[in-house]
C-alpha positions in Angstrom: 54.4 92.5 108.2 53.5 90.1 110.4 49.9 89.0 110.3 47.7 90.0 113.6 44.3 88.0 114.1 41.4 90.2 113.8 39.6 90.8 117.0 35.9 89.2 116.9 33.0 90.7 120.0 33.8 87.9 122.2 37.6 88.5 122.3 38.9 90.5 125.5 41.4 92.4 123.1 38.1 94.4 121.0 37.8 96.8 123.3 41.7 98.2 123.2 41.2 97.6 119.0 38.7 100.0 119.3 40.2 102.6 121.6 43.1 102.5 119.0 41.3 102.7 115.7 38.8 105.6 117.4 42.6 107.1 118.3 43.5 106.6 114.4 40.5 108.2 113.4 40.8 111.3 115.6 45.1 112.1 114.2 43.8 110.4 110.9 44.3 114.6 108.7 48.1 114.7 110.5 49.3 111.2 109.6 52.1 111.1 106.5 50.1 109.5 103.5 52.5 106.5 103.0 51.5 105.1 106.8 47.6 106.3 105.3 47.8 104.2 102.7 49.1 101.4 104.8 46.4 101.6 107.7 43.5 102.1 104.8 45.0 98.9 102.7 45.6 97.0 106.0 42.1 98.0 107.1 40.4 96.7 103.8 42.8 93.4 103.0 40.1 91.7 104.6 36.9 92.5 103.8 36.9 94.4 100.1 33.2 95.4 100.8 34.6 97.7 103.3 37.0 99.5 100.5 34.3 102.3 99.7 32.9 102.9 103.1 36.2 103.0 104.3 37.3 105.5 102.1 34.3 107.6 102.2 34.8 107.8 106.0 37.9 108.9 106.0 38.0 111.7 103.5 35.4 113.2 106.1 37.8 112.8 108.4 41.0 114.8 106.7 40.9 118.4 107.3 42.0 119.4 103.8 39.0 117.0 102.5 36.2 117.7 104.7 36.0 121.1 104.5 35.5 120.9 100.5 32.6 118.0 101.8 31.1 120.2 103.8 30.9 123.2 101.1 29.8 120.9 98.2 26.8 120.0 100.4 25.6 123.9 100.9 22.7 125.1 98.9 23.5 127.4 96.3 21.9 130.7 96.4 19.6 130.7 93.5 20.4 133.6 90.4 17.7 135.7 91.4 20.0 136.3 95.2 17.9 134.2 97.1 
C-alpha cells in the first residue's frame, strides 16, 4: 500500500482528512472486519501510543459492542431489590 503523508495542522489537507475520519467513525460498525482492521492498523502505524485509546474509542462506536459497554456501566441493583 502506498505511503501517504500525514496531514499537519497548517496543511490544507487537514480539513478533508478530518471530514473523512469523522465519516469513517460514523459508519465504523457497518464496515467489514477486514476493512476495520486495515484502517485501525494504518491509524496506529505512525503512533503506537494511540493504539489502546483508539481501540477503546472504536469499540464504543461498534453497534455490537457499544451496547455491552453501556450495559456494563449500569449500576447493579442490590440483593434487597433496591
